[in-house]
C-alpha positions in Angstrom: -74.2 18.9 40.3 -76.5 17.1 37.9 -80.2 17.6 38.4 -81.3 14.2 37.2 -85.1 14.7 37.6 -84.9 17.9 35.5 -82.5 16.2 33.0 -84.6 13.0 32.6 -86.6 13.1 29.4 -85.7 16.7 28.6 -85.2 15.7 24.9 -88.4 13.7 24.7 -91.8 14.9 23.5 -93.4 12.9 26.3 -96.7 13.1 28.1 -95.7 16.1 30.2 -94.6 18.1 27.1 -97.7 17.1 25.2 -100.0 18.4 28.0 -98.1 21.7 28.1 -97.8 22.2 24.3 -101.1 20.9 23.0 -104.7 22.2 23.3 -106.6 20.0 25.7 -108.9 18.6 23.0 -106.0 17.6 20.9 -104.1 16.1 23.8 -107.2 13.9 24.7 -107.6 12.8 21.1 -104.0 11.9 20.8 -104.1 10.0 24.2 -107.2 8.1 23.0 -105.3 7.0 19.9 -102.3 5.9 22.0 -104.3 4.0 24.6 -107.2 2.6 22.5 -105.7 2.4 19.0 -108.3 4.6 17.5 -107.7 6.4 14.1 -105.8 9.7 14.3 -107.5 12.4 12.2 -105.3 14.6 10.0 -106.4 17.8 11.6 -105.3 16.5 15.0 -102.0 15.3 13.4 -101.4 18.8 12.0 -101.8 20.4 15.5 -99.5 17.8 17.0 -96.9 18.3 14.3 -96.8 22.1 14.8 -96.4 21.7 18.5 -93.8 19.1 18.1 -91.8 21.2 15.6 -92.0 24.3 17.9 -90.7 22.3 20.9 -88.0 20.7 18.8 -86.8 24.0 17.4 -86.7 25.5 20.9 -84.4 22.6 21.9 -82.0 23.2 19.0 -83.4 20.9 16.3 -83.1 21.9 12.7 -84.2 18.6 11.0 -86.7 15.8 11.5 -86.4 12.1 10.6 -88.6 9.0 10.6 -86.5 6.7 12.8 -87.2 3.1 12.0 -85.7 -0.4 12.4 -85.3 -2.3 9.2 -84.3 -6.0 9.1 -80.6 -5.0 9.3 -80.8 -5.2 13.1 -79.9 -1.5 13.4 -81.8 1.7 13.0 -82.2 3.8 9.8 -83.0 7.5 9.3 -83.3 10.0 6.5 -83.1 13.6 7.6 -85.2 16.5 6.3 -84.9 20.1 7.5 -87.8 22.1 8.8 -87.2 24.9 6.3 -89.9 25.9 3.7 -89.7 28.8 1.3 -91.9 31.8 2.2 -91.1 34.2 -0.7 -88.5 37.0 -1.0 -85.7 34.4 -0.6 -86.8 33.8 3.0 -87.9 30.7 4.8 -90.1 29.6 7.6 -89.8 26.5 9.9 -92.7 24.2 9.0 -93.8 20.7 9.7 -97.1 19.2 8.7 -99.3 16.4 10.0 -98.7 14.5 6.8 -95.0 14.7 7.3 -95.4 13.5 10.9 -97.6 10.6 10.2 -96.0 9.2 7.0 -92.7 9.1 5.3 -91.5 7.5 2.0 -87.9 6.1 2.2 -86.5 3.9 -0.6 -87.6 0.4 0.3 -85.6 -1.3 -2.4 -82.3 -0.8 -0.6 -83.2 -2.5 2.6 -83.4 -6.3 3.2 -86.8 -7.6 2.2 -86.2 -11.3 1.6 -87.8 -11.4 -1.9 -91.0 -9.5 -1.0 -90.1 -6.8 -3.5 -88.2 -6.7 -6.8 -85.3 -4.3 -7.0 -87.1 -1.8 -9.3 -90.1 -1.6 -6.9 -88.7 1.1 -4.6 -91.7 2.6 -2.8 -92.0 2.0 0.9 -93.6 3.8 3.8 -92.7 4.8 7.4 -95.7 5.2 9.7 -95.6 7.0 13.0 -95.7 4.7 16.0 -97.8 6.9 18.3 -97.1 4.6 21.3 -93.4 5.5 21.3 -92.5 9.2 22.1 -90.5 11.3 19.6 -87.1 12.5 20.8 -84.2 14.8 19.8 -80.9 13.3 18.9 -78.0 15.2 17.2 -80.2 18.2 16.6 -82.8 16.1 14.8 -86.3 15.4 15.8 -86.6 11.6 15.7 -90.1 10.1 15.1 -90.3 6.4 15.9 -92.0 4.7 13.0 -93.0 1.3 11.5 -91.7 0.5 8.0 -93.7 -1.3 5.4 -93.7 -2.0 1.6 -96.0 -0.4 -1.0 -98.2 -3.5 -0.7 -98.3 -3.4 3.1 -95.8 -6.1 4.1 -93.8 -5.5 7.2 -90.1 -4.7 6.3 -89.0 -3.9 9.9 -88.6 -5.3 13.4 -91.2 -3.0 15.0 -94.3 -4.0 13.1 -94.3 -7.7 14.1 -93.4 -6.7 17.7 -96.5 -4.4 17.9 -98.6 -7.2 16.4 -97.3 -9.7 18.9 -98.0 -7.4 21.8 -101.5 -7.0 20.5 -102.0 -10.8 20.2 -100.8 -11.4 23.7 -103.0 -8.5 25.0 -106.0 -10.1 23.4 -105.5 -13.6 24.9 -104.3 -12.4 28.3 -107.4 -10.3 28.7 -109.6 -13.4 28.0 -107.9 -15.1 30.9 -108.2 -12.1 33.2 -111.9 -11.8 32.4 -112.4 -15.4 33.5 -110.7 -14.6 36.8 -113.2 -11.7 37.4 -111.1 -8.7 36.2 -113.6 -6.8 34.0 -112.0 -3.4 34.2 -108.4 -3.5 33.0 -108.3 -2.3 29.3 -105.2 -4.1 28.3 -102.2 -6.3 29.2 -98.7 -5.2 28.2 -95.5 -7.1 28.1 -92.7 -5.3 29.9 -88.9 -5.7 29.4 -85.7 -4.7 31.0 -82.8 -5.7 28.7 -79.4 -5.9 30.3 -76.7 -4.9 27.8 -73.2 -6.3 28.0 -70.3 -4.7 26.0 -66.5 -4.4 25.7 -64.5 -1.2 25.8 -61.0 -1.1 24.2 -58.7 1.7 23.2 -59.7 3.3 19.8 -56.2 3.5 18.4 -55.7 -0.2 19.0 -59.1 -1.0 17.5 -58.1 0.9 14.3 -55.0 -1.4 14.0 -57.2 -4.5 13.9 -59.0 -4.9 10.5 -60.9 -7.9 11.9 -62.4 -5.8 14.6 -63.3 -3.0 12.1 -64.9 -5.3 9.5 -66.4 -8.1 11.6 -66.6 -6.9 15.2 -64.5 -9.7 16.5 -60.8 -10.8 16.6 -60.4 -13.6 14.0 -57.1 -14.7 15.7 -55.2 -13.9 18.8 -53.2 -15.9 21.3 -54.3 -16.1 24.9 -52.7 -13.5 27.1 -50.9 -14.6 30.3 -53.9 -13.4 32.3 -57.5 -13.8 31.3 -60.4 -13.9 33.7 -59.0 -16.6 35.9 -58.9 -14.5 39.1 -62.4 -13.2 38.8 -61.0 -9.8 39.8 -62.8 -7.7 37.1 -66.3 -8.7 38.0 -67.9 -5.9 40.0 -64.4 -4.4 40.5 -63.7 -0.7 40.8 -64.4 1.1 37.5 -61.3 2.6 36.0 -61.4 6.4 35.6 -61.5 6.4 31.8 -64.4 3.9 31.7 -66.2 5.7 34.5 -66.1 9.0 32.5 -67.6 7.2 29.5 -70.3 5.6 31.7 -71.2 9.0 33.2 -71.6 10.7 29.8 -73.6 7.7 28.5 -76.0 7.9 31.4 -76.5 11.6 31.0 -77.3 11.3 27.3 -79.6 8.3 28.0 -81.4 10.1 30.7 -82.0 13.1 28.4 -83.7 10.6 26.0 -85.9 9.1 28.7 -84.0 5.9 28.9 -84.2 4.3 32.4 -80.5 3.6 32.7 -80.2 2.2 36.2 -77.2 -0.1 36.8 -73.6 -0.1 35.6 -70.7 -2.4 36.5 -67.7 -4.3 35.4 -68.5 -7.8 33.9 -66.5 -11.0 34.3 -64.1 -10.7 31.4 -61.4 -8.0 31.4 -62.6 -4.9 29.5 -66.2 -6.1 29.7 -69.0 -4.0 31.3 -72.8 -4.0 31.6 -75.6 -1.5 31.6 -79.1 -2.4 32.8 -82.3 -0.3 32.6 -85.5 -0.3 34.6 -88.5 -2.2 33.1 -90.8 -0.5 30.6 -93.2 -1.5 27.9 -91.6 -3.8 25.4 -92.0 -1.6 22.4 -90.4 1.4 24.2 -87.7 -0.9 25.8 -86.8 -2.0 22.3 -86.5 1.6 21.0 -84.5 2.4 24.1 -82.1 -0.5 23.6 -81.4 0.6 20.0 -80.6 4.1 21.2 -78.4 2.6 24.0 -76.3 0.6 21.5 -75.9 3.6 19.2 -75.0 6.0 22.0 -72.5 3.5 23.4 -70.6 3.6 20.2 -70.7 7.3 19.6 -69.8 8.3 23.2 -67.0 5.7 23.3 -65.5 7.4 20.3 -65.5 10.8 22.0 -63.5 9.2 24.9 -60.9 7.6 22.5 -62.5 4.2 23.0 -64.2 1.6 20.8 -67.3 -0.1 22.1 -67.6 -3.8 20.9 -71.1 -5.2 20.9 -70.2 -8.5 19.2 -71.2 -11.6 21.1 -67.7 -13.0 21.2 -65.0 -10.4 20.3 -62.3 -12.4 22.1 -61.7 -16.1 22.3 -61.2 -17.9 25.6 -63.0 -15.3 27.7 -66.7 -14.6 28.3 -68.7 -13.2 25.5 -71.5 -10.7 25.7 -75.2 -11.4 26.0 -78.3 -9.3 26.3 -80.5 -10.8 29.1 -84.1 -10.0 28.4 -86.1 -9.7 31.6 -89.7 -10.3 30.5 -93.0 -10.1 32.3 -96.7 -9.2 31.8 -98.6 -6.4 33.5 -102.1 -4.8 33.4 -102.6 -1.2 32.3 -102.8 -0.4 36.0 -99.4 -1.9 36.7 -100.3 -5.2 38.2 -97.5 -7.7 37.5 -99.2 -11.0 36.4 -96.1 -12.9 37.2 -96.0 -11.8 40.8 -96.5 -15.0 42.9 -97.4 -13.2 46.1 -96.6 -14.5 49.6 -98.4 -17.8 49.0 -98.0 -18.8 45.3 -99.6 -22.2 46.0 -102.9 -20.3 46.6 -102.5 -17.9 43.7 -104.4 -19.7 40.9 -104.2 -16.8 38.4 -100.4 -16.7 38.8 -100.1 -20.5 38.4 -102.3 -20.3 35.3 -100.1 -17.8 33.6 -97.0 -19.6 34.8 -97.8 -23.0 33.3 -99.0 -21.3 30.1 -95.5 -19.9 29.7 -93.9 -23.3 30.4 -96.2 -24.8 27.8 -95.2 -22.1 25.3 -91.5 -22.6 25.8 -91.7 -26.4 25.5 -94.0 -26.3 22.5 -91.8 -23.8 20.6 -88.3 -24.6 21.7 -87.1 -24.3 18.1 -88.6 -20.8 17.6 -86.9 -19.5 20.8 -83.6 -20.7 19.4 -84.3 -19.1 16.0 -85.1 -15.8 17.8 -81.5 -15.5 19.0 -79.8 -17.0 16.0 -76.9 -15.2 14.5 -73.3 -15.9 13.4 -72.0 -14.0 16.4 -74.2 -15.7 18.9 -73.1 -19.1 17.7 -69.7 -18.4 19.2 -71.2 -17.6 22.5 -74.0 -20.2 23.1 -72.6 -23.3 24.7 -69.4 -21.6 25.9 -68.6 -21.5 29.6 -70.5 -18.3 30.2 -73.7 -18.8 28.3 -76.4 -21.5 28.2 -76.2 -24.1 25.5 -78.4 -23.8 22.4 -81.1 -25.8 24.2 -84.2 -24.1 25.6 -85.1 -24.9 29.2 -86.9 -23.3 32.1 -85.6 -22.7 35.6 -88.4 -22.4 38.2 -86.6 -23.1 41.4 -87.5 -25.6 44.1 -90.6 -23.9 45.6 -92.6 -23.5 42.4 -91.5 -26.9 41.1 -92.6 -28.5 44.3 -96.0 -26.6 44.2 -96.7 -27.9 40.7 -95.5 -31.4 41.6 -97.9 -31.5 44.6 -100.8 -30.2 42.5 -100.1 -32.9 39.9 -100.1 -35.6 42.5 -103.2 -34.2 44.3 -101.1 -33.5 47.4 -101.2 -30.5 49.7 -98.3 -28.2 49.5 -97.3 -26.8 52.9 -95.8 -23.3 52.4 -93.2 -22.2 54.8 -92.5 -18.7 56.0 -89.4 -17.2 54.6 -86.6 -17.6 57.1 -84.4 -14.7 58.1 -80.9 -14.7 56.7 -78.3 -15.4 59.4 -74.9 -14.2 58.4 -73.2 -14.7 61.8 -72.4 -11.1 62.5 -74.7 -9.5 65.0 -74.2 -6.0 63.7 -75.5 -6.9 60.3 -79.2 -6.6 59.7 -81.4 -9.7 59.3 -83.5 -10.0 56.1 -85.9 -12.5 54.6 -84.2 -15.3 52.7 -85.6 -16.0 49.2 -87.3 -19.4 48.9 -85.0 -20.3 46.0 -81.6 -19.4 44.6 -81.1 -17.7 41.2 -79.8 -19.9 38.3 -77.5 -17.8 36.1 -76.9 -20.8 33.8 -80.5 -21.2 32.7 -81.6 -19.8 29.3 -85.1 -19.0 30.6 -85.1 -18.5 34.3 -87.9 -17.4 36.7 -86.3 -14.8 38.9 -89.0 -13.8 41.4 -91.6 -12.0 39.3 -90.3 -12.2 35.8 -88.5 -14.5 33.4 -84.9 -13.8 32.3 -84.3 -14.9 28.7 -80.5 -15.3 28.7 -79.9 -16.7 25.2 -80.1 -13.4 23.3 -76.9 -12.0 22.0 -75.5 -8.5 22.7 -75.5 -7.0 19.2 -79.0 -7.8 18.0 -82.3 -6.1 18.4 -84.5 -7.4 21.2 -87.6 -6.9 18.9 -87.4 -10.4 17.3 -86.9 -12.5 20.4 -89.7 -10.6 22.1 -91.9 -11.0 19.1 -91.4 -14.7 19.3 -91.9 -14.8 23.0 -95.1 -12.8 22.9 -96.5 -14.9 20.1 -95.9 -18.3 21.7 -97.3 -17.2 25.0 -100.3 -15.7 23.3 -100.9 -19.1 21.6 -100.7 -21.0 25.0 -103.1 -18.5 26.6 -105.4 -18.8 23.6 -105.6 -22.6 24.2 -106.2 -22.1 27.9 -109.0 -19.5 27.3 -110.7 -21.8 24.8 -110.8 -24.5 27.4 -111.8 -22.4 30.4 -114.5 -20.3 28.6 -116.4 -23.5 27.8 -116.0 -25.0 31.3 -119.1 -25.8 33.3 -117.0 -25.7 36.5 -114.3 -23.0 36.1 -112.3 -23.9 39.2 -112.3 -27.6 38.7 -111.4 -27.2 35.0 -108.6 -24.7 35.9 -107.0 -27.1 38.4 -107.2 -29.9 35.9 -105.7 -27.7 33.2 -102.8 -26.7 35.3 -102.1 -30.3 36.4 -102.3 -31.6 32.8 -100.1 -28.8 31.4 -97.5 -29.4 34.0 -97.5 -33.1 33.4 -97.1 -32.7 29.7 -94.5 -30.0 29.6 -92.4 -30.3 32.8 -89.6 -31.9 30.8 -88.6 -28.4 29.8 -87.9 -27.5 33.5 -84.3 -27.9 34.6 -83.1 -26.4 37.9 -79.5 -27.5 37.9 -76.3 -26.5 36.0 -77.0 -25.8 32.3 -73.3 -25.3 31.6 -72.5 -29.0 32.4 -71.9 -31.4 29.6 -74.2 -33.9 31.3 -77.1 -31.6 30.7 -76.7 -31.8 26.9 -77.0 -35.6 27.2 -79.9 -35.4 29.6 -81.7 -32.9 27.4 -81.4 -35.3 24.5 -82.9 -38.1 26.6 -85.8 -35.8 27.5 -86.4 -35.2 23.8 -85.5 -31.5 23.9 -84.4 -29.7 20.8 -80.7 -29.0 20.4 -79.8 -26.7 17.5 -76.1 -25.8 18.0 -75.7 -23.3 15.1 -77.7 -20.8 13.1 -77.5 -23.1 10.1 -79.2 -25.8 12.2 -81.8 -23.5 13.6 -83.1 -21.4 10.7 -85.1 -24.0 8.9 -87.4 -24.2 11.9 -88.6 -20.7 11.2 -90.5 -21.8 8.1 -91.8 -25.2 9.3 -95.6 -25.5 8.6 -96.5 -25.5 12.3 -94.5 -22.3 13.0 -95.9 -20.5 10.0 -99.4 -21.4 11.1 -98.6 -20.0 14.6 -97.7 -16.6 13.3 -100.5 -16.5 10.7 -103.1 -17.5 13.3 -102.2 -14.6 15.6 -101.8 -12.1 12.8 -98.2 -11.4 13.7 -96.6 -12.3 10.3 -98.0 -13.6 7.1 -96.5 -16.7 5.5 -94.8 -14.5 2.9 -93.4 -12.1 5.6 -92.1 -15.1 7.6 -90.4 -16.6 4.6 -88.9 -13.3 3.8 -87.3 -13.1 7.3 -86.0 -16.5 6.8 -84.3 -15.4 3.6 -82.9 -12.3 5.2 -81.5 -14.2 8.2 -80.0 -16.9 5.9 -78.4 -14.3 3.6 -77.1 -12.3 6.6 -75.5 -15.4 8.1 -73.8 -16.5 4.9 -72.6 -12.9 4.2 -71.2 -12.5 7.7 -69.1 -15.7 7.4 -68.0 -14.8 3.9 -66.8 -11.4 5.1 -65.0 -13.0 8.1 -63.2 -15.4 5.7 -62.2 -12.7 3.3 -60.9 -10.6 6.2 -58.9 -13.5 7.6 -57.4 -14.2 4.2 -56.5 -10.5 3.7 -54.9 -10.1 7.2 -52.9 -13.4 7.0 -51.5 -12.8 3.5 -50.8 -9.1 3.8 -49.8 -8.8 7.5 -49.2 -12.0 9.4 -47.1 -14.0 6.9 -45.0 -10.9 5.9 -44.3 -10.3 9.6 -43.2 -13.9 10.1 -41.0 -13.7 7.1 -39.4 -10.4 8.4 -38.7 -12.2 11.7 -37.1 -15.2 10.0 -35.0 -12.9 7.8 -33.6 -11.1 10.8 -32.8 -14.5 12.4 -31.1 -15.7 9.3 -29.1 -12.4 9.0 -28.0 -12.8 12.6 -27.0 -16.4 11.9 -25.0 -15.2 8.9 -23.2 -12.6 11.0 -22.4 -15.2 13.7 -21.0 -17.6 11.1 -18.9 -14.9 9.6 -17.4 -14.1 13.0 -16.7 -17.7 13.4 -16.9 -18.3 17.1 -20.7 -18.0 17.8 -23.2 -20.8 17.8 -26.5 -20.4 15.9 -28.5 -23.2 17.4 -31.0 -20.9 19.1 -31.6 -18.8 16.0 -31.9 -22.0 13.8 -34.5 -23.5 16.2 -36.6 -20.3 16.3 -36.4 -19.8 12.5 -37.3 -23.4 12.0 -40.4 -23.1 14.2 -41.5 -19.9 12.5 -40.9 -21.3 9.0 -42.8 -24.5 9.8 -45.8 -22.6 11.2 -45.7 -20.1 8.3 -45.8 -22.9 5.8 -48.7 -24.6 7.7 -50.5 -21.3 7.8 -50.0 -20.7 4.1 -51.4 -24.1 3.3 -54.4 -23.5 5.5 -55.1 -20.1 4.0 -54.8 -21.5 0.5 -57.3 -24.2 1.4 -59.7 -21.5 2.8 -59.4 -19.6 -0.5 -60.2 -22.7 -2.5 -63.3 -23.4 -0.4 -64.5 -19.9 -0.6 -64.2 -19.5 -4.4 -67.0 -21.8 -5.5 -69.6 -20.2 -3.2 -68.6 -16.6 -3.5 -71.3 -15.7 -6.1 -74.0 -18.3 -5.1 -77.2 -17.1 -3.6 -77.8 -18.0 0.1 -79.5 -21.3 0.7 -79.8 -23.9 3.5 -77.0 -26.0 1.9 -74.8 -23.0 1.4 -75.3 -21.9 5.0 -74.4 -25.4 6.2 -71.3 -25.3 4.0 -70.2 -22.0 5.5 -70.8 -23.3 9.0 -69.0 -26.6 8.6 -66.4 -26.5 5.9 -65.4 -22.8 5.9 -65.9 -22.4 9.6 -63.7 -25.5 10.4 -61.0 -24.2 8.0 -61.1 -20.8 9.6 -60.6 -22.5 13.0 -57.5 -24.3 11.5 -56.1 -21.0 10.2 -56.6 -19.5 13.6 -54.9 -22.3 15.4 -51.8 -21.9 13.2 -51.8 -18.1 13.5 -52.1 -18.2 17.3 -49.2 -20.6 17.6 -47.2 -18.4 15.3 -47.9 -15.4 17.4 -46.3 -17.1 20.4 -43.1 -17.7 18.4 -42.7 -14.4 16.5 -41.1 -11.5 18.6 -43.6 -8.9 19.6 -42.1 -6.1 17.7 -42.7 -7.9 14.4 -46.4 -8.9 15.1 -48.5 -6.7 12.9 -51.6 -6.1 15.1 -52.2 -5.4 18.8 -52.3 -8.6 20.8 -54.9 -9.6 23.4 -52.9 -8.3 26.3 -52.9 -4.8 24.8 -56.5 -4.9 23.7 -57.8 -6.1 27.1 -55.6 -4.3 29.6 -54.6 -1.0 28.0 -57.4 1.2 29.5 -56.5 2.8 32.8 
């Protein structure tokens, strides 16, 4: 029997551990720094470091590392042991406040987007006191920010913390106007749902495309996909269940609020969802979750795929970001209450968010832009690359009534009648959920559904926090100068709704008709990463980040360069992998199949009395498709050669997206047709049926 309460957070240097391990004065000084952002003195850091080291060693740790999140989208760590020489060839276990607070990794080997030259190597990791240290793989991991020698942010955490600070500042201005003079801060909270695929590890190792790119670059549709909807919420297979159990245990040890697990729509696809927590910690937890998914899957003979679209023709994987705002006391600012029409504070925050999404549609799209997510957005299981907001009928009607100076008559929630007397009655929600919306209000939070499964949630949350902070700043400027607060507030809500309600769409975002209607409304449609990235460095968007001290102009341009380079390199690696697999595996397999057919025809002709029409037909089809495939792969090589050594640029990114991407699609089409012709025993890699249905 697992004692979950005792297990939870057992490998985390959390508040309970700090109270037990630290002198009271030190604990209070550390908490003051955590809550108020005051400077941490070195003598306090030394005491904390000693206590942290003693606790870590007691729990089996031998090393420590500054655990940070560079602009690679994954985490980084350099391990140092606790040992220090003590004379007579002996050692002691030591850890200083200086080592706790600051590290010095080589900054030249991480993406920086031109902020540093290659020979300028110095960089710093700085302890993020707001995120608890933890033990992983016998190593004390200290969450840190990462900056250059000259102070520029080189990571995902620093802008996120700045954006949280910006939103806190502006949200507090609004709360003070509503009479809340006591809450010290406003936090954003997040619960990121994580979708993923599990396949057999041995089959994974036979697919170079999965190894190098995370997705299958070709593969014919299996006889059965997700047509029967029988995998969604279905019973979890024993092998998968064992993986999920081990994953939950390890996450609980690390203080991750893993709550929900289930099968997703596509075969071999699953989901894990945590309980809400502060955005900064939720981001750290999600990075840990993705890393543990991969390592624990490996122990079970499985491979965890986090790519947004590892398989064609079935659902891809997203990472739905459930986002809200709360006071330090835990009051959810997006809780409408029983009568939202009378909740002026809620309506104020609500329309500010609507204004933010409408004003910065392009930035929200950029925040989820990646080569992998391009394959998912706009498919049948994900919203299109068009930002829109779902509010539901009740809130839309409330704001419409307010705009028209009409009285909204709220109705009591009816009881749900199912028609079976033994089943309990329960209040029916006033509006349905819309799972097709990219940014949907779901009762007391927004669900940002455009984010892809493999990326860090730090960047989309940084953007979301910043644009909402900007809208709240505009509101506060207006309301603080109002002679009549209530009248000005009502007028502000009415005008904001009138100006920005075009962004609200309560129907089916998957429908082709919506793309046309969105264009008529003047909404931004940026289908691919190549289309979206230039918006990141538009003058207005640069001014936004600079205004709220989230990113400097140079830091923002560096992120643009990093994202552009990553996009081009990803497509380049995919093209090279496809070429390698087609030339070295697929075409030789097709030739072997044809050779055996021709040998059989020769034997039949020698025997004299056997027809060879079937073999001739099959060999002809295989030969024709092989010739077509060779032509397409040769074309892909010729397209790739001129750009192989060119630096990333907007024009190069568009070339990769359009020319090379289209050619890769043609190669795939020919390969998938060939797979349906060539006998299974000749096909060089596991097919979709094996990959998706082999786990029992």
